[in-house]
C-alpha positions in Angstrom: 32.3 21.6 2.6 31.1 18.9 5.0 27.4 19.3 5.7 25.3 18.1 8.7 21.6 17.8 7.8 19.5 17.8 10.9 16.4 16.4 9.4 15.9 13.7 6.7 13.0 11.2 6.5 15.1 8.5 4.9 13.2 5.5 6.2 9.8 7.0 5.4 10.9 7.3 1.8 12.1 3.7 1.8 9.2 2.1 3.6 6.2 4.3 2.5 7.3 5.7 -0.8 9.1 2.4 -1.7 12.2 4.3 -2.9 15.5 2.4 -3.0 17.9 5.1 -1.8 20.9 3.1 -3.1 19.7 4.1 -6.6 20.5 7.5 -8.1 18.0 10.3 -7.9 17.6 10.0 -11.7 16.8 6.3 -11.5 14.3 6.8 -8.7 12.6 9.6 -10.8 12.4 7.3 -13.8 10.8 4.5 -11.8 8.1 6.9 -10.7 7.3 8.7 -13.9 3.9 6.9 -14.3 2.9 7.1 -10.6 0.4 9.6 -9.3 -0.4 8.4 -5.8 1.7 11.1 -4.2 2.3 14.7 -5.5 6.1 14.4 -5.3 6.3 11.3 -7.5 9.2 11.7 -9.9 10.4 14.8 -8.1 12.6 13.3 -5.4 15.9 15.0 -4.4 17.5 12.6 -2.0 19.6 9.4 -2.5 22.7 8.1 -0.9 24.7 9.0 -4.0 23.4 12.5 -4.0 24.3 12.9 -0.4 27.8 11.8 -1.0 28.1 14.1 -4.0 27.0 16.9 -1.7 29.4 15.9 1.1 26.5 15.4 3.4 28.2 12.8 5.5 26.0 13.0 8.6 22.3 13.5 9.3 19.5 13.2 11.8 17.4 10.4 10.3 13.9 10.0 11.4 11.4 7.4 12.5 7.9 8.8 12.0 4.5 7.2 12.4 1.6 9.4 13.6 -1.1 7.8 15.7 -4.5 9.4 15.0 -7.6 9.1 17.1 -11.0 8.5 15.5 -11.9 12.2 15.5 -8.6 13.2 13.9 -8.9 13.6 10.1 -5.1 13.6 9.5 -3.6 10.5 7.9 -1.9 8.1 10.2 -2.1 4.9 12.2 -5.2 4.0 14.1 -3.5 2.7 17.2 -0.2 3.6 19.0 0.7 -0.1 18.7 0.5 0.1 14.9 2.5 3.3 14.9 5.2 1.7 17.1 5.3 -1.3 14.8 5.8 1.1 11.8 8.8 2.8 13.5 10.3 -0.7 14.2 10.0 -1.5 10.5 11.8 1.7 9.7 14.5 0.8 12.2 14.9 -2.5 10.5 15.5 -0.7 7.2 18.2 1.5 8.8 19.9 -1.7 10.1 19.7 -3.3 6.7 21.4 -0.2 5.2 24.1 -0.6 7.9 24.7 -4.2 6.8 24.9 -2.9 3.2 27.6 -0.4 4.4 25.5 2.5 3.1 24.8 3.9 6.6 26.4 3.8 10.1 24.6 4.7 13.2 26.1 7.3 15.5 25.1 7.2 19.2 27.9 8.7 21.2 30.8 11.1 21.1 33.5 8.5 20.3 31.5 7.2 17.3 30.9 10.8 16.2 34.6 11.7 16.3 35.6 8.5 14.5 33.0 9.1 11.8 34.1 12.7 11.2 37.7 11.6 11.0 36.8 9.0 8.4 35.0 11.5 6.2 37.9 13.9 6.6 40.7 11.5 5.6 39.3 8.7 3.5 39.0 9.1 -0.3 37.0 5.9 -0.7 33.2 5.4 -0.6 32.2 6.0 3.0 29.0 5.1 4.9 26.8 8.1 5.7 26.4 8.6 9.4 22.9 8.8 10.8 21.7 9.7 14.3 18.2 8.4 15.0 15.4 10.9 15.7 11.7 10.3 16.3 9.4 12.9 14.7 6.3 13.0 16.9 6.1 10.9 20.0 2.7 9.3 19.5 4.3 5.9 18.6 5.7 5.8 22.2 3.0 3.5 23.6 4.1 3.9 27.2 6.9 5.8 28.8 8.8 2.5 29.1 8.9 2.3 25.3 11.2 5.4 25.3 13.8 3.5 27.2 13.6 0.7 24.5 14.0 3.3 21.8 17.0 4.8 23.5 18.6 1.3 23.7 17.9 1.0 19.9 19.9 4.2 19.4 17.3 7.0 19.6 19.0 10.2 20.5 16.5 13.0 19.7 12.7 13.2 19.9 10.0 15.7 18.9 6.9 15.4 21.2 4.5 16.4 18.5 4.0 16.5 14.7 0.8 17.8 13.1 -2.4 18.2 15.1 -3.3 17.1 18.6 -1.0 14.3 19.9 -0.7 12.1 22.9 2.0 14.1 24.5 1.7 17.6 23.0 -0.1 19.6 20.4 1.6 20.2 17.1 1.3 22.3 13.9 -2.2 23.6 13.2 -3.5 22.8 16.6 -3.9 24.5 19.9 -3.3 23.0 23.3 -0.8 22.2 26.0 1.3 19.2 27.0 -0.8 17.8 29.9 0.2 15.1 32.4 1.5 12.6 29.8 3.6 15.3 28.1 5.2 16.3 31.4 6.0 12.6 32.1 7.5 12.3 28.7 9.7 15.4 29.2 10.9 14.0 32.5 12.0 10.7 30.8 13.6 12.6 27.9 15.6 14.5 30.4 16.5 11.4 32.4 17.8 9.6 29.4 19.7 12.6 28.1 17.8 12.7 24.8 17.7 15.9 22.7 14.3 17.4 22.7 13.3 18.6 19.3 11.0 21.7 19.6 10.1 21.6 15.9 6.3 21.3 15.3 5.2 22.3 18.8 2.3 24.7 18.8 2.8 27.9 20.7 1.1 26.8 23.9 2.9 23.4 23.9 6.2 25.1 23.1 6.0 27.5 26.1 4.7 24.8 28.5 7.6 22.6 27.3 10.1 25.3 28.0 8.6 25.7 31.5 8.9 22.0 32.3 12.1 20.9 30.7 15.7 21.6 31.5 17.6 19.3 29.2 19.2 19.8 25.8 16.9 21.2 23.2 17.1 22.1 19.5 14.9 22.6 16.5 15.9 20.3 13.7 13.8 22.0 10.9 12.0 25.2 11.7 12.0 28.6 9.9 11.1 32.1 11.0 7.5 33.4 11.5 8.8 37.0 10.8 9.4 35.9 7.2 6.4 33.6 6.7 3.5 34.2 9.2 2.3 30.7 10.1 2.1 28.8 13.3 4.6 26.2 11.9 7.3 28.8 12.1 9.0 30.2 15.2 8.1 33.7 16.4 11.1 35.9 17.4 10.4 35.4 21.1 10.5 31.6 20.6 13.8 31.9 18.7 15.2 34.0 21.5 14.2 31.5 24.1 16.0 28.7 22.1 19.1 30.9 21.8 19.1 31.5 25.5 19.1 27.7 26.0 22.1 27.3 23.6 19.9 25.6 21.0 20.5 25.3 17.2 17.7 25.8 14.7 17.9 24.0 11.3 16.6 25.7 8.2 14.0 23.8 6.2 13.4 23.8 2.4 9.6 23.2 2.1 8.4 26.0 -0.2 5.3 26.9 1.8 7.6 27.6 4.8 9.8 29.8 2.6 7.5 32.3 0.9 4.1 33.7 1.9 0.9 32.7 0.1 2.1 29.3 -1.2 -0.9 27.2 -2.3 -0.1 23.5 -2.1 -0.8 21.7 -5.4 -1.1 24.9 -7.3 1.9 27.1 -6.7 5.2 26.5 -8.5 8.7 27.3 -7.2 9.7 29.3 -10.3 6.6 31.5 -10.3 6.7 32.1 -6.6 10.4 32.9 -6.5 11.3 30.0 -4.2 15.1 29.6 -4.0 17.9 28.9 -1.6 18.0 32.6 -1.1 15.1 32.2 1.4 17.3 29.8 3.4 19.9 32.5 3.5 17.3 35.0 4.7 16.1 32.8 7.5 19.7 32.1 8.5 20.4 35.8 8.6 17.3 36.6 10.6 18.3 34.1 13.4 21.9 35.4 13.3 20.7 39.0 13.7 18.5 38.0 16.7 21.4 36.1 18.3 24.1 38.6 17.5 26.3 35.7 16.2 26.3 32.7 13.9 26.2 30.0 16.7 22.5 29.0 16.7 21.6 28.2 13.2 22.2 25.2 10.9 20.8 23.1 8.1 17.7 20.9 8.5 16.4 20.6 5.1 13.4 18.1 5.4 14.0 17.3 1.7 11.7 14.6 0.5 9.7 14.9 3.7 6.5 14.4 1.7 7.5 16.9 -1.0 10.1 17.1 -3.8 11.2 19.5 -6.6 7.5 20.6 -7.1 7.6 22.2 -3.6 11.2 23.1 -3.1 13.8 25.7 -4.1 13.9 26.2 -7.9 17.7 26.2 -7.8 17.9 22.8 -6.0 17.8 19.7 -8.2 19.1 17.3 -5.7 20.3 17.5 -2.1 23.9 17.8 -3.5 23.0 21.4 -4.4 23.3 22.4 -0.7 26.9 23.0 -1.7 25.7 26.2 -3.3 24.9 27.6 0.2 28.4 28.4 1.4 29.1 30.7 -1.5 25.7 32.4 -1.0 26.6 33.0 2.6 30.0 34.4 1.6 28.2 36.7 -0.8 26.1 37.9 2.1 29.3 38.8 4.0 29.6 35.8 6.3 33.2 34.7 7.1 34.6 31.2 6.6 34.2 30.5 10.3 30.6 31.7 10.2 29.9 29.4 7.2 31.5 26.4 8.9 29.4 27.0 12.0 26.2 27.1 9.9 26.9 24.1 7.6 28.1 21.7 10.3 29.8 23.2 13.3 26.9 24.4 15.4 25.1 21.1 15.4 28.3 19.1 15.9 29.3 21.3 18.8 25.9 20.8 20.3 26.3 17.0 20.1 29.8 17.2 21.6 28.5 19.3 24.5 25.5 17.0 25.0 27.2 13.7 24.7 29.5 14.1 27.7 
């Protein structure tokens, strides 16, 4: 089944982890077997080959570069200019992958339809479609820079990532969106960008909902009812997104899937982390919505973690093809499963890109 993954940090892996995604997952793992600078070395799950094996023909692919002020202990770039430059380097990598015919950028409805038709009809090796997304807006030096990003193909943006940001407060922080955040939302709406509500802290989430009337989704965000942490959405937040015709992508980071995960200590097998938790989160949202129209896949695979902090029954991203049968076993119909695996996000794009 064709899969749309709403969140993959492809350029981060290439530029910061120095992974050549044209290699197989196995070859990348072998190249990292003696590395210890990052906890997920030798445990990666994503490559272009694995995506094609899993029929993941389209994804939201990120630019990400956090700007951190002096008092912020989080890792990141020390100025917004440095953060902007990092995102520009990431964009250059995407363009290089286009020249290598590994990727193709999708920016409008016609390009989307042409790409879906290619993946449906061609039996030859096909470029993977990517839609550019910015995770955390701190690299947007001025509001005018958002126009530049749009012209470069940016089509979705999350105002915050972790901690306090320039435009909003993110995961593990408390605060609102302020004057700069409101100005950013106005420009997002003017440009017709998709606002990604993922990572917004509760206060920033609700202030955003009160100040923004454009298209909104959540690319990779699970349910607080199943794992009680501010990174997850509470039921009232999920209901608000449903009311706004949003789609929420299910993430596969273990600490978001089971309670009491301890990073660097817990293991997927001993904690019972599997794709079943993805099914549980999907089902929770479907029960709140009363239908299957507001949930999808947004794995965040290799978003700073690998097999050591992912589902025990997922070796590479190609194993997402296990999910349709699991949904069928849960009682979901073929139409329901198509909605979840690709249809809901694709319909959202078609409706947004008038």
